[in-house]
N, C-alpha and C positions, 0 to 999 in steps of 0.2 A: 638171383633176382634180375630181372630187367632194369635199365636205367629209367625209365618209368616207374614202374615198379617201389624203386629206391626212392624216389624221389614225392612219390606221392604219402610213404610213410616213413619219411624224414621226422623227425621231432627233437627236439632240443633236450638234453640230458645235464641233468645238473647234480646227478648223482653217480659217482663212479666207483670203482671198484679199487682198492689199496692196488695199485697192478702200475709197473713205469711203462710208459711209451719210449720204448727203448730208439737208439738212436738212426737205422736204418730205415724206420716206418716213420719217425719225425722228416727225415730226408727226402721221403717221399711226398710227404704233403707240402713242403716246401718247395719240392720240384713242380706240382701241382700249381703254389702259388706263383712260381716265378714265370710259367707257361701261361699265362691267363691272358685275356685280350687286354689290350692298353691302347687308347688313343696316341696314333702315330708312331705306337710301339716305343715311346720315351720310357716307360715303366717307371714312374716316382712312387716309388714302393720299397718299403724295408720294414721287415717283420722282426720285432723284439720278444726272442724265445726267453720264459722266466720258468726255469726248474725249481729254482732254492726254495724251500717250504717258507722261511723266511720273508723273501722277497714277495713270494705268492700270497703272504698273510699280509702283506703291508698294500697289496694291490688291491686284495678284496677290501680294504678300509677304504681305500680313496673312491671306490666304485660302490660307495652305499652300504657294506659288510656284506656282499653277497656273496655264505660260504662255499659255494660249489667254486668260485674263484681261487680259494685257498686250498678245496679239498681235492681239485682238479690235479693230478700229475704234470702238467704240462698246460701254462697259458700262453696265446701267441697273441700279440700284440701288434696291429695292421697300421703302419703309419704311410701319411702321405709325404712322401719326403722329395721338396724342392731343394732342400741342402746341396744332395749329393749332385742333381742334376746343375743346378746353378753354380757350383765350385768346376764340373765336369764342362761345363760353357764355357766358364770364363780362363780355363784352363787353355782353351781351344782360340782363345779372343776374341769371343761372343757374347753378348748381353742376353739374359734369360733374364723378364723379369716377371714369373710366374710368380711372385708373393703379390703382386699387383693386380694380377687378373682375375678378374671371378671365374670366367669362364675358365680360364688353364686350373682354377682351382676345382670345379665342377667336374670338369672330364677326367683330373686326377682322382677325386674322391670316389668315381664310377670305377676306375681303374681298381682302386684299392677293394672294394666292395665285390668285386670281379674275380680277384685274386683269391678274397676270404671265401667267397661262395663256391669256387673251385675243393678250396681245402675241405670245407665242410660236407660237398659232395664225395671225394676219395676218402677223406675219414670215416663215413659210413658204410663206404664200401669193402675195408680194409675191417671191420669189427669194432671198428671206434666210435662215439656218441661228441656229440659238441653242442654248446649253446654260447650264442651271442651276449654281449654285455655289452651294450651302448652308451651306458652312463659315464663311461670314461671320457666322452665328449664334453660332456659340461662339469668335468672336473681337469679339463685340460692343464692347469698350472700345477695341481699337485702331482699328476699323471708325469709330466715332461720331467717335474723335478725327480722323482723316484725312478724316473727309466736313464735319464740324464739325457735329454733329446736335447741336440742342438735347435737354434734358428731356425726356422723353416721346416723341422719334420714336428706334425701335428698326429696324437694315437686318435686313429679313426674309430676303429671298434676290437675291442677284447674278444678273443674265442678262448674258452675253459675247455680243453680235450681230454679225454680219458677213455676207458672201456666202463660201458653201460654196469652199474650196477642195476637201475631200476626205468623202465622207459614209458614216459605217460601216453594216455590213450584218448581218444576221443577227442582232438585238440580241433576246436570248431574253426571252421574256415569258410570263407566264401565259397561260391563254386564257380566252375569256369565259366559258365553262362549267365552271372553276375558279374565278371571282370570284361566279359565280349562287348565291344561295339565295333559292329561291321560298316567298314569303308569311313563311317565318322560317327563322331561322340553324339550318342541319343541319351540326350536329359530324359531321366523317368521323372515320373508322376511323384508325390509325396509318398503315394502308397505304397509305390512300387519299391520306394529305397526302403522304406517300413519294412515291407513285408521278406526285402531283399536278408537286412540284418536279423529280423525275427529267425527267420532258416537257419540264419550262423550261430546264433547266441543261444535261441528259445529264451525263455522266460526265465527271470533270478528264481522265483519260489520261495518255498519256505527250509528249503532244505540247503541252507548255504554250503556246509559240506560237499555235496555236489556240484555246485555252481563253483565252489573255486578249484574243485579237480579241474572241472572243465575250461574255466575262462580267466583263473587265477593261480595257476597252480605252482607258480614260485612261492608264494606264501606257504605253500602246506608244504614244498618240498625243503623250505628254508627250516620250518619247525622241525623235519624231520632231522635236521644237521647241526643245528643248537637248540640253545636251552631256550631262547625267546622265544616268543608266540606270535610270530606273524598276522598268522590267523583271527587269533584274539583281537590284535588291535585293528584289522580290517573290519571285522563286525561292529568292533565299538565307532568305528570312522562312519562305517555305513549306518547308524541306527543316529549319530549324533548330524550326520548330511540330509538323512532321509531320502536314502538312497533305494529305488522301487526300480529304475531300469536300466539297460546296459551302457545308453548313451551316458546318464547320470554316471553311473559306477564308471564307466570309462573317464570322463573328461572332469569330473567334480572330485573323486577319488583318488584314482589310479596314474592319472596324468592332469593335476588340476591347471586348469588353463593359466590363472594367473602366476600361478610358479613356473608352467613352461614359457612363459612371455617374460617373467622376470628373468631368467636366465640369460634374456638377449645381451642387457650390460655388462656382465662377466664374462659371457662369451666373447663381444666384440673386444672388450678388452685383454684377454688372454691369447685372441687371436694377434693382438698388433703386440703382443709380448714376444710372443712367437715369433714378428716380424712380417706379418701379411698385414697388408693395408690396400685396400681393394679400393682404386680410384674410379671417381663415378663418373668421368669422361675421358676419352683418348687424348692423350698430349699432342698438342699443336705439331703437325709432319709427321705422326706415325703411320703406319700404314699395316693393315690389317694384314694384307697378304694373300696370294693366292694359296687355294686349298688350305686354307685355316683352320674351317671349321668340317673338316675330313675326319672320317671316324679310327675304329680299330685297326690294329695291324691284321 
């Protein structure tokens, strides 16, 4: 399979075989992470490898009871690590203020996600499958406690990895033409935008099982792995909220916007507890320095 075909057919895997990921294979995945692009080649990255079944189960609880986190043979927690970078700088007699710099944080966040995606692609090539679990970002305090992360280390993304027992099909995506803007951003008309997302999602219709398989596959696969009925709850909430279109489904049911905004206070608090305090302005006498916005290695 070509790299293009691999990427086009890449799917999140949530049902895994009862088969371990051996150390040699795991080592290759971590090699890919360690060699991913990094701004300034600083590599503020650590990966916590979670194999123990009991700890995987606890991690699954932290991220909202997602069964694939417990059932995958290995979970990889990709962490933004300013702890190690700061300690290294201090041993060399240099001040590192990454925990106060939003710019440094955003560059490091991109570094971590580049590393995670490198692992996703290599895992696919090696016959494995994986699924990102981003809710670890809104459970920072509990995740940091479970993984015993020191100050300056944040869990950015969890990746459950294993050998696929099943593979979702027909996951809706925008087309290459939908995301393309030549030379400058072209603001589309309301109808063009609506048509773009109609082409992606279609209509909800009366067959909710088919809709969930296409647009909310995690509830379907959760039902297959545990006794609770996530799809029944989703149906009931759709009825209560009178969900009739895809935007309502996404932003009133799946990611309720009041809830998403409500996470702000807790996230800011948890970031501060982890030692991240972004300054609003440059302290007097500070110097951005030449090359301060250069890209990756």
